[in-house]
C-alpha positions in Angstrom: -5.7 12.1 -18.7 -5.4 14.7 -15.9 -8.4 17.3 -16.9 -7.0 20.4 -15.1 -8.2 23.5 -16.5 -5.7 26.5 -18.3 -5.9 28.5 -15.2 -5.6 25.1 -12.4 -1.9 24.6 -14.5 -1.0 27.9 -14.7 -1.9 27.6 -10.6 0.2 24.6 -10.0 3.1 25.8 -12.1 3.8 28.9 -10.5 4.3 27.1 -7.3 7.8 26.1 -8.1 8.6 28.7 -11.2 8.5 32.4 -10.7 6.9 34.6 -13.4 7.3 33.6 -17.1 3.3 33.6 -17.5 3.0 33.9 -21.2 5.3 30.5 -21.3 3.1 28.8 -18.6 -0.4 29.8 -20.4 1.2 28.3 -23.5 2.0 25.0 -22.1 -1.3 25.0 -20.3 -3.3 25.4 -23.5 -1.3 22.8 -25.1 -1.7 20.4 -22.2 -5.6 21.1 -22.2 -6.5 20.7 -25.8 -4.8 17.2 -25.2 -8.1 16.5 -23.0 -10.1 17.9 -25.1 -8.5 15.6 -27.9 -9.8 12.9 -25.9 -13.5 14.1 -25.8 -13.9 14.6 -29.1 -15.5 11.7 -32.0 -13.1 8.9 -33.0 -13.6 10.5 -36.5 -11.4 13.9 -35.8 -9.5 12.9 -33.0 -6.6 11.6 -35.3 -7.0 14.4 -37.1 -5.9 16.9 -34.1 -2.3 17.3 -34.3 -0.3 18.7 -31.0 0.7 22.4 -31.3 4.2 22.1 -30.6 5.8 25.1 -28.7 9.3 26.7 -29.2 10.1 29.1 -25.8 12.9 31.2 -26.5 15.2 32.8 -23.7 18.7 33.2 -22.2 19.9 30.0 -20.0 18.4 29.9 -16.5 15.0 31.7 -17.0 13.1 28.0 -16.5 12.9 26.8 -19.9 13.3 23.3 -18.8 11.0 23.3 -15.4 8.1 24.7 -17.5 8.5 21.5 -19.1 9.2 18.9 -16.9 6.9 20.5 -14.3 4.1 20.0 -16.9 4.9 16.3 -17.8 4.5 16.0 -14.2 1.4 17.5 -13.5 0.0 15.5 -16.6 1.7 12.1 -15.7 3.2 11.9 -18.8 6.4 10.4 -20.1 8.9 13.2 -20.5 12.4 13.0 -21.9 15.1 15.9 -22.2 17.1 16.4 -25.3 19.9 17.9 -26.8 19.2 18.9 -30.3 23.3 19.6 -30.8 24.1 15.7 -29.7 22.4 14.7 -32.6 24.0 14.5 -36.1 23.0 13.0 -39.7 22.7 9.7 -40.5 25.9 8.3 -41.3 28.0 10.6 -39.0 29.5 9.8 -35.1 26.9 11.2 -33.1 22.9 9.9 -31.7 20.5 9.0 -34.5 17.5 11.1 -33.6 15.0 8.9 -33.5 16.6 7.5 -30.0 14.7 10.4 -28.6 11.7 7.9 -29.0 13.5 5.1 -27.8 14.2 6.8 -24.8 10.5 8.2 -24.2 9.4 4.5 -24.6 11.9 3.3 -21.3 10.3 6.5 -19.6 7.1 5.3 -20.0 7.9 1.5 -19.0 9.2 2.8 -15.9 6.3 5.1 -15.0 3.6 2.6 -16.2 5.3 -0.1 -14.3 5.7 2.0 -11.1 1.7 2.6 -11.6 1.3 -0.9 -12.1 3.8 -2.0 -9.0 1.4 0.1 -6.7 -1.8 -1.6 -7.9 -0.5 -5.1 -7.0 1.1 -3.9 -3.4 -1.3 -5.0 -1.6 -1.6 -8.7 -2.8 2.4 -8.6 -2.6 3.0 -7.6 0.7 0.2 -10.4 1.8 2.5 -13.2 0.1 6.1 -11.8 1.6 4.6 -11.9 4.7 3.7 -15.2 4.3 6.5 -16.1 3.1 8.5 -14.2 5.7 6.3 -16.4 8.2 7.5 -19.5 6.2 11.1 -18.3 6.8 10.3 -17.6 10.4 8.3 -20.7 11.2 9.3 -23.3 8.7 6.4 -25.9 8.7 3.3 -26.6 10.5 3.3 -29.0 13.1 1.0 -29.7 15.5 2.0 -30.1 19.0 0.3 -33.0 20.4 1.6 -32.7 24.4 -0.2 -28.7 24.3 -2.8 -29.6 21.9 -1.8 -26.3 19.8 -1.1 -26.4 16.4 1.6 -24.1 14.6 -1.1 -21.8 12.7 -1.5 -20.4 16.4 2.1 -19.5 17.0 1.8 -18.4 13.4 -0.9 -16.1 13.7 1.1 -14.3 16.8 4.1 -13.8 14.5 2.3 -12.2 11.8 0.8 -9.9 15.1 4.1 -9.3 16.1 5.5 -8.6 12.2 2.9 -6.4 11.2 4.0 -4.0 14.6 7.2 -4.0 13.5 8.5 -6.3 16.6 10.4 -8.6 14.4 12.3 -5.8 11.9 15.4 -6.7 13.8 15.3 -10.0 13.9 17.7 -11.6 10.9 16.4 -14.7 8.3 18.2 -16.2 5.7 16.9 -16.0 2.2 17.7 -17.2 -1.1 17.9 -14.9 -3.9 18.5 -14.8 -8.0 20.8 -13.1 -9.8 21.6 -13.6 -13.3 24.8 -14.9 -14.6 25.7 -12.2 -17.2 28.9 -11.8 -17.7 30.6 -9.0 -18.4 30.6 -7.3 -22.0 30.5 -4.4 -24.2 28.6 -4.7 -27.3 29.7 -2.1 -29.9 27.0 -1.2 -32.2 26.7 1.5 -34.9 25.2 4.7 -34.6 21.3 4.5 -34.2 21.4 1.0 -33.5 21.4 1.5 -29.6 18.8 -1.0 -29.5 20.7 -3.7 -31.1 23.1 -3.7 -28.4 20.5 -4.1 -25.9 18.9 -6.8 -27.4 22.2 -8.7 -27.7 22.7 -8.8 -23.8 19.2 -9.4 -23.1 19.4 -12.4 -25.7 22.8 -13.3 -24.1 21.5 -13.3 -20.6 18.7 -15.7 -21.1 21.3 -18.3 -22.5 23.1 -18.5 -18.8 21.5 -19.8 -16.2 20.4 -17.9 -13.1 22.1 -18.3 -9.9 21.2 -18.3 -6.4 22.5 -17.1 -3.0 21.5 -17.2 0.2 21.7 -14.0 2.1 21.3 -13.4 5.3 19.2 -10.4 6.1 16.9 -8.2 9.1 13.8 -8.9 8.3 12.5 -5.4 7.0 15.0 -5.6 4.3 14.0 -9.0 3.7 10.4 -8.0 3.8 11.1 -5.2 0.9 12.6 -7.7 -1.0 9.9 -10.3 -1.2 7.5 -7.5 -2.1 9.3 -6.4 -4.8 9.8 -9.8 -6.2 6.1 -10.9 -5.2 5.0 -7.6 -7.6 7.1 -8.8 -10.4 5.6 -12.0 -10.4 2.1 -10.6 -10.6 2.9 -7.8 -13.0 2.2 -8.8 -17.0 5.0 -7.5 -19.1 3.5 -7.6 -22.1 0.5 -5.1 -20.8 2.8 -2.8 -19.3 4.5 -2.5 -22.4 1.5 -2.1 -24.8 0.3 0.6 -22.1 3.7 2.4 -22.3 3.4 2.3 -26.2 -0.6 3.7 -25.6 0.9 6.5 -22.9 3.8 7.7 -25.4 1.8 8.1 -28.1 -1.1 9.7 -26.8 0.8 12.0 -24.1 4.2 11.8 -24.4 6.5 14.7 -24.0 9.5 15.5 -25.9 12.1 18.4 -25.2 14.5 19.6 -27.6 16.9 21.7 -26.1 19.7 23.7 -27.7 17.1 23.9 -31.0 19.0 27.3 -31.9 22.5 25.0 -32.0 21.2 23.2 -35.2 19.6 26.5 -36.8 21.4 27.3 -40.0 22.3 30.9 -39.9 23.8 31.1 -43.7 24.2 29.4 -46.6 27.6 27.9 -46.9 29.5 25.0 -46.6 30.8 22.7 -43.5 29.2 22.8 -40.3 26.1 24.7 -41.6 25.2 21.2 -43.9 25.4 19.1 -41.0 23.1 21.4 -38.9 20.6 21.7 -41.7 20.9 17.7 -41.8 19.9 17.4 -38.1 17.0 19.3 -38.9 16.1 17.3 -41.9 16.5 14.3 -39.5 14.4 15.9 -36.7 11.5 16.9 -39.2 9.7 13.4 -39.7 9.6 12.8 -36.2 8.0 16.3 -35.5 5.6 15.4 -38.3 4.6 11.9 -37.4 5.8 8.8 -38.4 6.7 5.6 -37.0 9.9 4.5 -35.1 10.9 0.6 -34.2 11.5 -0.2 -30.8 12.3 -3.1 -28.5 8.9 -3.0 -26.9 7.1 -2.3 -30.9 6.5 0.6 -33.2 5.5 3.9 -31.7 4.1 6.7 -33.9 4.9 10.2 -33.0 1.6 12.0 -34.0 0.5 13.0 -30.9 3.8 13.4 -29.4 4.0 17.3 -28.0 7.7 18.6 -28.8 8.5 21.3 -26.9 11.6 23.0 -28.3 14.1 25.7 -26.7 16.6 28.0 -27.5 18.6 31.1 -26.8 18.7 32.2 -30.5 21.2 34.9 -29.5 23.3 34.4 -32.9 20.2 32.5 -34.8 16.6 33.1 -35.3 13.9 30.9 -35.1 13.8 32.0 -38.5 16.7 30.3 -39.4 15.5 26.6 -39.1 14.3 25.0 -42.3 10.7 26.2 -43.0 9.3 23.0 -43.0 10.6 22.8 -39.5 9.3 26.1 -38.5 5.7 24.9 -39.7 6.1 22.2 -37.3 6.1 24.6 -34.4 3.4 27.0 -34.7 3.7 28.8 -31.1 6.6 30.7 -30.3 6.7 32.1 -26.8 9.5 34.6 -25.6 10.8 34.0 -22.3 11.8 37.1 -19.7 15.1 37.7 -18.5 15.1 37.9 -14.5 16.0 40.6 -12.9 16.4 41.6 -9.2 12.7 41.3 -8.0 12.1 38.1 -9.6 15.6 36.9 -7.6 14.2 37.5 -4.3 10.7 35.6 -5.5 12.8 32.5 -6.4 15.0 32.7 -3.4 11.7 32.8 -1.1 8.6 31.8 -2.6 8.3 28.9 -4.4 7.9 24.8 -2.8 11.4 23.9 -3.7 12.9 27.6 -2.9 17.1 27.4 -2.7 17.1 29.2 0.7 14.8 26.0 2.0 17.0 23.4 0.9 19.8 25.4 2.2 18.0 25.2 5.9 17.1 22.0 5.4 20.5 20.8 4.7 22.3 22.5 7.7 19.3 21.6 9.9 20.4 18.1 9.5 23.5 18.9 11.5 21.2 21.0 14.2 22.1 24.0 12.7 19.2 26.8 12.5 19.9 28.9 9.6 18.1 32.7 9.3 18.4 35.3 6.7 17.1 38.8 7.2 15.3 40.6 4.4 18.2 42.8 3.6 20.3 39.9 2.9 17.8 38.2 0.4 17.8 41.5 -1.2 21.2 42.2 -1.4 22.0 38.1 -2.6 19.5 39.3 -5.5 20.9 42.4 -6.3 24.6 40.7 -6.2 23.3 38.0 -8.7 21.9 40.6 -10.9 25.2 42.8 -11.0 26.8 40.1 -11.6 24.6 38.4 -14.7 24.6 42.0 -16.1 28.7 42.2 -16.0 29.2 38.8 -16.9 27.4 36.1 -18.9 23.8 35.7 -18.1 22.9 32.4 -16.8 19.8 33.0 -15.1 18.6 32.0 -11.9 21.6 29.6 -11.9 23.9 32.5 -10.6 21.9 32.2 -7.2 23.1 28.8 -6.9 26.8 30.3 -7.1 26.3 33.0 -5.1 24.9 30.9 -2.2 27.5 28.1 -2.3 30.3 31.3 -2.0 28.0 32.6 0.8 27.9 29.7 2.9 31.4 27.9 1.9 32.8 28.1 5.6 29.6 27.1 7.6 28.9 24.6 5.6 32.5 23.4 6.0 32.4 24.5 10.2 29.0 23.1 10.4 29.5 19.9 12.5 31.7 21.8 15.0 29.8 25.0 15.4 28.9 25.4 18.7 26.4 28.2 18.0 23.8 26.6 16.4 21.8 29.4 15.8 23.3 31.5 12.7 21.9 34.6 11.4 22.6 36.0 7.8 22.1 39.5 6.8 23.0 41.7 4.3 26.5 43.0 6.3 27.7 39.6 6.5 26.7 39.3 2.4 28.6 42.3 1.6 31.6 40.7 3.5 31.6 37.7 2.0 31.0 38.4 -2.2 31.6 42.4 -2.3 35.9 41.9 -3.0 35.2 38.9 -5.3 32.4 41.2 -7.3 34.3 44.2 -7.2 37.3 42.0 -9.2 35.6 41.3 -12.3 38.0 39.0 -13.5 38.0 37.0 -10.3 34.1 37.0 -10.9 34.3 35.0 -14.1 36.2 32.4 -12.4 34.5 32.2 -9.2 30.8 33.4 -9.8 
């Protein structure tokens, strides 16, 4: 469990997400409260439940990114689900409990990576010994020279560590399960049944071995992975993953407004309310059976999000509203924010495109007026058509650099300068034709 202060959490989120300070403060406090809960007495610890959050704002303003970066910062299992994918039990669609099962799978991957990192050094040593056995089979004493193969082995080990044997070929036996291709049809909500049946049938068939001729560097990675797998304790990984889920898991429920019942009526409104009632026990705290064992959802942090253009948070059923006490409205993005998004974050869009074209030897430079012009056009198109937030910048830049990206391998001039005039020349005609802009931008 990380013990970042709320200010440090906000500062870390600032490196990737522009603005939205209210949302950052809310999630920072929620994360810090998790650490605080671990410090209180056992008697009170189980009584303290997370204060779930609803993020309200249009698409493309950073709702998902805030939740995803927060989970990465906390090294917590994280899944993103869409409320509109769920339906009431008995209808075609996903069962709401599948979100918890997905979270456990994410936790298994996370814990397995951490445990693998712990045993990697030992796995590397064992893989090295196996490689030396392949390069120098057996250990025989050379009576004529009085020199044993162990001396040769030490020389090979030194060369192996220096990388001088990486291009040499070795023959390696690898195992693969002989599972026939099959598809198991299961009813909605029983996805785990199909996985368990596949595992059961897979254990019935013997594993096939296959000899492969590989370079030493490729064989080494395969052997490290194989030895690390042998050193891992699957039961311990499953136990740790379940604990990680229960104590620090995060579930991001997107499009929660799509299942809000706007008015009392028949038809699809009933289904929407049914989905809310199915989600309610998961958020309130219940035990979900997974193939790795039962998982309690009492202390999982739920972050819901939606645009709420038509529906309002008050249109959710009262019981579900009560389980999301913190509501934060995110700000719409304008020209100033677009300029920052293009230039300031560590993964800024312009840096991404510059890095992509640098692989072709092209140095791409954007002038300040070009960046301002791109931001202006993005804001203008958002205002005229659908407001899709920062995602508009992707379409703007892609259209701007379309010809350059296509011609990049053959361009004689590897120094390219993008200014405001070029931006207007490439985009003004499209922006002026509003109908065309709807399809292209």
